[in-house]
C-alpha positions as CSV (number, residue, x, y, z in Angstrom):
1,M,127.6,118.4,92.4
2,K,128.4,114.4,94.1
3,N,124.8,113.9,95.2
4,K,123.6,114.5,91.5
5,I,125.9,112.2,90.2
6,M,125.0,109.7,92.4
7,E,121.6,110.0,91.3
8,R,122.4,109.6,87.6
9,H,124.0,106.8,88.7
10,Q,121.2,105.4,90.5
11,T,118.6,106.1,87.7
12,L,120.8,104.6,84.7
13,R,121.0,101.7,86.6
14,E,117.1,101.5,87.4
15,K,116.2,102.2,83.9
16,I,118.9,99.5,82.7
17,L,117.5,97.0,85.3
18,E,113.8,98.0,84.1
19,T,114.9,97.6,80.4
20,I,116.5,94.1,80.5
21,R,114.0,92.8,83.3
22,E,110.9,93.7,80.5
23,A,112.9,92.4,77.4
24,I,113.3,89.3,79.4
25,L,109.5,89.1,80.2
26,K,108.1,89.7,77.1
27,G,110.6,87.1,75.6
28,V,112.3,89.8,73.2
29,L,115.9,88.5,75.3
30,K,115.4,84.7,75.1
31,P,117.0,82.0,77.3
32,G,121.0,81.2,77.1
33,E,121.4,84.9,75.2
34,K,124.2,87.0,75.7
35,V,123.4,90.6,77.0
36,A,125.8,92.6,75.8
37,E,127.6,95.3,78.0
38,P,129.4,97.6,74.9
39,E,125.4,98.1,73.6
40,L,123.9,98.9,76.9
41,A,127.0,101.4,77.6
42,E,126.5,103.0,73.8
43,R,122.7,103.5,74.8
44,F,122.8,105.0,77.8
45,G,125.6,106.8,77.5
46,I,127.5,105.0,80.8
47,S,129.8,103.6,81.5
48,R,130.1,99.9,82.3
49,T,130.5,100.4,86.2
50,P,126.2,100.8,86.9
51,I,125.6,98.0,84.0
52,R,127.7,95.3,86.2
53,E,126.1,96.4,89.4
54,A,122.8,96.2,87.3
55,F,123.4,92.7,86.5
56,R,124.8,91.4,89.3
57,Q,121.2,92.4,91.0
58,L,119.3,90.8,88.0
59,E,121.4,87.9,88.2
60,S,120.3,87.7,91.8
61,E,116.6,88.0,91.0
62,G,116.9,85.1,88.9
63,Y,117.1,87.2,85.3
64,L,120.9,86.4,84.3
65,T,123.3,84.7,85.0
66,V,127.0,86.0,85.0
67,I,129.5,83.7,83.3
68,P,133.2,84.5,84.0
69,R,134.7,85.8,80.8
70,K,132.2,85.4,78.8
71,G,129.6,88.2,80.4
72,A,125.7,87.7,81.2
73,V,123.4,85.7,79.9
74,V,119.5,85.4,80.1
75,T,119.0,82.4,82.8
76,A,116.9,79.6,81.4
77,L,113.9,78.5,83.8
78,S,112.7,74.8,83.7
79,E,109.9,73.5,85.4
80,Q,111.9,71.7,88.1
81,D,112.5,75.8,89.0
82,V,108.9,76.4,89.0
83,Q,107.8,73.6,90.7
84,E,110.2,74.0,93.6
85,F,110.0,77.1,94.1
86,Y,106.2,77.5,94.3
87,A,106.2,74.2,96.5
88,I,108.9,76.4,98.8
89,K,106.7,79.7,98.8
90,S,103.4,77.6,99.2
91,I,105.0,76.3,102.4
92,L,106.4,79.4,103.8
93,E,103.4,82.0,102.8
94,G,100.5,79.7,104.1
95,Y,102.8,79.1,107.5
96,A,102.4,82.8,107.8
97,A,99.0,83.3,107.2
98,E,98.1,80.9,109.6
99,L,100.3,82.8,112.2
100,A,98.6,85.8,110.9
101,A,95.2,85.0,111.5
102,T,94.5,85.3,115.1
103,K,97.0,88.6,115.1
104,L,95.3,91.0,112.5
105,T,93.3,93.6,114.0
106,E,90.6,95.2,112.5
107,K,92.8,98.1,111.0
108,D,94.9,95.7,109.4
109,I,91.6,93.8,107.7
110,E,90.6,97.3,106.4
111,K,94.4,97.9,104.8
112,L,94.2,94.4,103.1
113,K,90.9,95.8,101.5
114,S,92.1,98.4,100.8
115,I,95.3,97.2,99.0
116,N,93.1,95.0,97.3
117,E,91.0,97.5,95.6
118,K,94.0,99.0,94.3
119,L,95.1,95.5,92.6
120,K,91.3,95.5,91.2
121,K,91.7,99.1,89.9
122,L,95.4,97.9,88.4
123,A,94.3,94.8,87.0
124,A,91.6,96.6,85.2
125,E,94.2,98.8,83.5
126,G,96.6,96.2,82.8
127,D,99.5,97.4,84.8
128,V,101.5,94.1,85.6
129,K,104.8,96.2,87.4
130,A,102.6,98.2,89.4
131,F,100.2,95.3,90.6
132,F,103.4,93.7,91.1
133,R,104.4,96.0,93.6
134,V,101.3,96.7,95.3
135,H,100.4,92.8,95.6
136,N,103.8,92.8,97.6
137,E,102.1,95.4,99.9
138,F,99.4,93.1,100.8
139,H,101.8,89.5,101.5
140,D,104.1,91.5,103.2
141,L,101.4,92.8,105.8
142,F,99.9,89.5,106.8
143,I,103.5,88.3,106.7
144,R,104.8,91.2,108.8
145,V,101.7,90.5,111.7
146,A,102.7,86.9,111.8
147,G,105.4,88.0,114.2
148,N,108.5,85.4,113.2
149,H,111.4,87.2,111.5
150,K,113.1,84.4,110.6
151,L,110.3,83.3,108.8
152,A,109.5,86.8,107.2
153,E,113.6,86.9,105.9
154,L,113.2,83.7,104.2
155,I,110.2,84.7,102.4
156,K,111.6,88.5,101.5
157,Q,115.1,86.2,100.3
158,L,113.1,83.5,98.3
159,G,111.3,86.4,97.1
160,M,113.8,88.4,95.7
161,K,115.5,85.0,94.6
162,F,112.4,84.5,92.2
163,N,110.9,87.7,91.4
164,R,111.3,86.9,87.5
165,L,109.1,83.9,88.1
166,R,106.4,85.7,90.1
167,M,106.1,89.0,87.5
168,A,106.1,86.4,84.9
169,S,103.7,84.6,86.4
170,L,101.4,88.0,86.9
171,S,101.9,89.0,83.6
172,V,100.0,85.7,82.2
173,K,96.5,86.6,80.9
174,G,94.2,87.1,82.9
175,R,96.2,86.1,86.6
176,M,95.7,89.8,88.3
177,D,92.0,89.6,88.1
178,I,92.4,85.9,89.7
179,S,94.7,87.3,92.4
180,V,92.2,90.1,93.9
181,V,89.4,87.0,93.8
182,E,92.1,84.9,95.7
183,H,92.7,87.5,97.7
184,E,89.2,88.4,98.8
185,G,89.0,84.7,100.0
186,L,92.4,85.1,102.3
187,I,90.9,88.3,103.6
188,E,87.5,86.4,104.9
189,A,89.7,83.7,106.3
190,F,91.4,86.3,108.2
191,K,87.9,88.1,109.8
192,N,86.7,84.9,111.0
193,Q,90.5,83.9,112.5
194,D,90.8,81.0,110.6
195,G,94.4,80.1,110.7
196,V,94.0,76.8,108.6
197,Q,91.2,78.2,105.8
198,A,94.0,81.1,105.5
199,E,97.3,78.6,105.4
200,N,95.1,76.6,102.8
201,L,94.4,79.2,100.3
202,V,97.6,80.4,100.6
203,K,98.8,77.1,99.4
204,K,96.1,76.8,96.8
205,T,97.1,80.2,95.4
206,A,100.7,79.2,95.3
207,A,100.0,75.9,93.4
208,I,97.9,77.8,91.1
209,G,100.3,80.6,90.4
210,G,103.0,77.6,88.9
211,Q,100.4,75.6,87.1
212,V,99.7,78.9,85.4
213,L,103.3,79.8,84.7
214,L,104.3,76.3,83.5
215,E,101.4,76.3,80.7
216,G,102.7,79.8,80.0
217,M,106.2,78.5,79.2
218,M,104.5,75.6,77.0
219,E,103.1,78.1,75.1
220,A,105.7,79.8,74.6
221,E,107.7,76.7,73.7
222,G,105.1,75.2,71.3
């Protein structure tokens, strides 16, 4: 019985997370707007505890800012946030790609190809959420093979903190298709064990991701 309650608690928490993430990414909830606890409690028929847990997670992912005695508001994204995130991402992931280039086995490269085929299909279907999840698998594989645990930890922490930016960038029209093509180039560099080329491609990808997102933000403001 206790397990059933825990499962329901988890499921509802996931639904709350999904609902708020989607509302923010689609612009239904605007930067600075308050996310009301009572409305969510009523909508999902639950106590405020799982809602507060969800708010804490969304704050760690960069979606919300929890202000004492005011509650949760949608975090505003600045141009500087985007530039700083993608600058750090390009350095860390670029280094991981360089390290991985001489360590990836044929089996690893086949796995990367298989993941990218899956991504191509998801891009054609326009499934951003599934694409985001599988896209992470692609990057996680070469980051793990790079063999630097501290580097992998830093990339993971950075990724969690800026999940919102990464998801927003992939949501921009045509970005998923571009990502698939970028991965093809990266796989080629890995096949050739060309660490310099792999690093350059990852850095270029990060620069494009940031640029695409900034253009999308400017359009939304306009």
